[in-house]
Structures are given as structure tokens and as C-alpha cells.
C-alpha positions in Angstrom: 0.1 0.3 -0.2 1.3 3.2 -1.3 1.1 6.6 0.6 -0.3 9.4 -1.6 3.3 11.6 -3.5 2.8 15.4 -3.8 4.9 17.3 -6.3 6.8 20.8 -5.6 6.8 22.1 -2.2 5.1 21.9 0.6 2.5 24.6 1.1 3.5 26.7 4.0 1.9 25.4 7.5 0.9 26.5 10.7 2.0 25.1 14.3 3.6 22.1 14.9 4.6 20.0 11.5 6.7 17.2 11.7 8.3 15.3 8.3 7.6 11.8 8.1 9.2 9.4 5.7 7.2 6.5 4.8 5.3 5.2 1.2 3.1 3.1 3.2 -0.1 4.5 3.8 -1.2 2.6 6.4 1.5 3.6 8.3 1.2 7.1 7.1 -2.5 7.2 8.7 -1.5 5.9 11.9 0.8 8.1 12.7 -0.7 10.9 11.6 -3.4 9.8 13.8 -1.3 9.6 16.8 0.6 12.9 16.3 -2.5 14.6 15.7 -3.5 14.0 19.1 -1.0 15.6 19.9 -1.0 18.4 17.9 1.4 17.7 15.6 0.5 18.2 11.8 2.7 15.5 9.5 4.2 16.4 6.1 4.6 12.7 4.3 7.9 12.5 2.8 8.0 9.9 0.3 11.6 9.2 -0.8 11.9 7.5 -4.4 13.9 4.3 -5.2 15.8 4.1 -2.1 17.1 0.9 -1.4 16.7 -0.5 2.2 19.9 -1.9 2.6 20.3 -2.3 6.5 19.8 -5.7 8.2 17.6 -4.7 10.9 14.3 -2.5 11.3 16.8 0.2 13.2 18.9 0.1 10.5 16.5 0.6 8.0 14.7 3.4 9.8 17.7 5.7 10.3 18.4 5.4 6.5 15.0 6.4 5.6 15.5 9.4 7.9 18.5 10.2 7.0 17.3 10.7 3.4 14.9 12.6 4.6 16.6 15.3 6.6 19.2 15.5 4.3 16.1 16.2 1.0 13.9 18.6 3.0 16.6 20.4 5.2 14.9 19.7 8.6 14.4 17.3 11.1 12.7 14.3 10.4 10.6 11.1 11.7 11.1 7.3 10.0 9.1 3.8 10.9 10.4 0.5 10.2 8.5 -2.1 11.3 7.7 -5.9 10.6 6.4 -9.2 12.1 8.5 -11.8 14.4 7.2 -15.3 14.4 8.8 -17.5 16.4 8.4 -20.8 14.7 9.9 -19.2 11.2 12.7 -18.3 13.1 12.0 -14.5 13.4 10.9 -14.2 9.1 9.4 -12.5 7.7 11.4 -9.6 10.1 12.7 -7.1 7.9 11.3 -8.4 4.6 7.4 -8.2 6.3 6.7 -5.9 3.5 8.0 -8.2 0.4 7.4 -11.7 2.1 6.4 -12.7 -0.7 8.9 -10.9 -3.4 9.4 -7.4 -5.1 6.2 -5.5 -5.4 3.9 -8.1 -3.6 0.9 -6.9 -1.9 -0.7 -7.6 1.4 -2.6 -10.2 0.2 0.3 -11.7 -0.9 2.7 -11.6 1.5 -0.3 -12.7 4.1 -1.0 -16.1 1.8 3.0 -16.7 2.0 3.0 -16.5 5.4 -0.1 -18.7 5.9 1.4 -21.6 4.1 4.8 -21.6 5.6 2.2 -21.8 8.9 -0.5 -24.2 7.8 1.2 -27.4 9.4 2.3 -25.3 12.9 -0.2 -25.8 16.1 -1.3 -23.1 17.4 0.9 -23.4 20.6 3.5 -22.5 18.5 1.9 -19.6 16.4 3.5 -17.2 18.4 4.7 -13.7 17.2 5.4 -10.1 17.5 5.1 -6.8 15.7 8.2 -4.5 16.2 8.3 -0.8 14.8 11.6 1.3 15.7 11.3 5.0 15.2 14.3 7.1 14.3 13.8 10.7 14.5 17.0 13.1 13.3 17.5 16.7 13.5 19.8 16.5 10.4 21.4 14.1 8.6 24.6 13.8 10.6 23.4 13.9 13.4 25.1 11.5 16.1 22.9 10.7 18.6 19.4 9.9 16.9 16.6 9.5 19.0 14.9 5.7 18.9 11.9 4.3 20.0 10.7 1.0 20.1 7.5 -0.6 20.7 6.5 -4.8 20.5 3.0 -6.3 20.5 2.8 -9.7 21.2 0.0 -12.0 20.2 -0.1 -15.3 17.7 -0.7 -16.2 13.6 -4.4 -17.3 13.1 -5.1 -20.3 10.5 -7.4 -17.6 8.0 -7.7 -14.1 7.8 -10.4 -11.7 9.3 -11.3 -8.8 10.2 -11.3 -5.5 7.6 -9.8 -2.9 9.6 -5.7 -2.3 9.3 -3.3 -3.6 7.0 -0.5 -5.8 6.4 -0.5 -9.0 8.8 -3.4 -7.5 10.4 -5.9 -10.0 9.5 -3.8 -12.5 10.4 -2.3 -11.3 14.0 -4.3 -12.5 17.1 -4.6 -10.4 19.9 -4.9 -12.2 23.0 -6.1 -9.1 25.2 -8.9 -8.7 22.8 -9.6 -12.0 21.6 -9.5 -11.1 17.8 -7.6 -9.9 15.1 -5.9 -6.9 15.0 -8.1 -6.1 11.9 -11.0 -6.8 14.1 -10.0 -3.6 16.2 -11.5 0.1 16.1 -8.7 2.1 14.6 -8.5 3.8 17.9 -8.0 0.7 19.9 -5.7 -0.6 17.9 -3.4 2.7 17.6 -3.4 2.5 21.7 -2.7 -1.1 21.8 -0.1 -1.6 18.6 3.7 -1.5 18.5 3.5 1.6 16.1 1.4 3.3 19.1 3.8 2.3 21.7 6.7 3.9 19.5 5.2 6.6 19.3 4.2 7.3 23.0 7.7 6.6 23.8 9.4 8.9 21.5 6.7 11.4 22.5 8.5 10.8 25.9 12.0 11.1 24.3 10.8 14.2 23.3 9.8 15.6 26.7 12.7 14.9 28.1 14.8 17.1 25.8 16.8 20.0 27.3 15.0 23.4 26.5 17.2 25.3 23.8 16.8 27.2 21.2 16.0 25.8 17.3 19.6 26.0 16.3 20.1 22.0 14.8 23.6 22.1 15.8 23.4 22.5 19.0 21.5 20.3 21.1 18.5 18.6 20.1 15.9 21.8 19.4 12.6 21.8 21.6 10.1 21.2 19.9 11.9 20.9 16.5 9.6 20.9 14.2 8.2 24.1 15.2 7.3 26.5 11.9 7.3 30.2 12.2 4.0 31.8 12.8 3.9 32.5 9.2 4.4 29.3 8.2 8.1 30.1 6.7 10.3 28.0 8.8 13.3 27.4 7.1 14.2 24.6 4.7 10.3 24.0 3.8 10.9 23.6 -0.1 10.2 19.4 0.7 10.6 17.8 -2.4 7.7 14.7 -2.6 8.4 11.5 -4.2 7.4 8.2 -4.4 8.4 4.9 -3.9 7.4 1.2 -3.5 8.2 0.1 0.2 8.9 2.4 3.6 
């Protein structure tokens, strides 16, 4: 699922605004919902053809955040997330978005997962979602903020539910006795790996020293604020489209 791309420049904005690097519309929607509740408007940055060459979620999140910060000249946030299944030795893991191959749809990936798990009994179907968030003040930031959310569950034998995206229809949530795709969006955002990571990141932001907005001297507080006219530096942000983030 691809996030909508925008061409040209970001329009002038007011209040707190943060560049978020992702090409996944489902992720973008959830991040926008959670940050919106904090009064932070999301400016999506969708890089074109960026290779996720990391061997871990955190490495890939940093690659995306660094690229967005370089292209926009602004602090940037990126998400890398996926499903870890114990019976599959951690797969699909960092390859969750392309488990069934490059360009695979959510349905393709779920179908492969169910095939791989066809003979696995319930007691061995434990799994968890991971979400790693990386926040960089600038491309060369030596001390990025990292937040990690984990959501425990197990893999169902068939898809159920109409909400969410990705592996949600086959991810059983023990606390609610249903799949992630059967949860109301607000409930999912409260429970999920992504919701957890975003709240953790908010706590990290809140704990930063109050400094000026000079990204070369400590973490700015808050780093995403534009001037009242919406003319913060670096806001000729380019919008591009790529397949997966």
C-alpha cells in the first residue's frame, strides 16, 4: 500500500509540523492519527527508489530518516516495522513488506505466511510486531532518538477483519480475543507496536533540554515548529513516490 505522493513544495503550514518518511499509506495514516492527537501535523515525505539495505529494523529506519532530513533540510522521523514469527525463526522480519517478493501486495504476503504456517499448531504460532522509530535533527545527527514498540500475539489460521493493513487480519490479539484487523482504529493505536513507539518517542521529546532551534547545538525543543507565518527554514520539501517504506 503506497502513501500518496505530492509534487513540488510543501504548502505553508502553521503550528507544529513534522516530516515523516514513509511510502506506506497504512503506516502514514496511523502515525498521522497518533501525532495529530498531540497537535502535531504530519508532512509526508515519500523518497523515490531508496534502498533499505540495513540488516535490522533500526538500521532501515535510520536510512529513511537520514534521507528525508537530507532532502528536506528539516528534522525527520521514519518508521521501520514488521512481524517476527517464532516458528519461522523470526521471519518475515525486516522483509515483512516484501515477504512474497518485490512488489508483493498485503494479500500476497499474508498468503505466503499462512502457507508457511499451515502445519504449525496453535501453541507454536507465537508472533509479535516490532516498530522502530528513528528521529534525526539533521542528516549527520550523531545522537538520533530511537523508540521501539512491541506487540505480542500469534498467527491465526485464516484472515479475519476489515480494518488495518499488512498482517493485521492474521495477527491474533489475546487481550481482545480477535485479530488486529477487527479492532477499531483508535483501539489498535492504543495497543499496537506503532502506537507504543510513538508514545515512547513523545516521552523522549519531553525529556529533551529546552534549547533554541539551532540544530547544531543540542536537540531543539520542539524541533518541528514553524514560524507563525509558516516560513520555517528548509520547507521547500520535495515529495516523491516509492513502493515500500
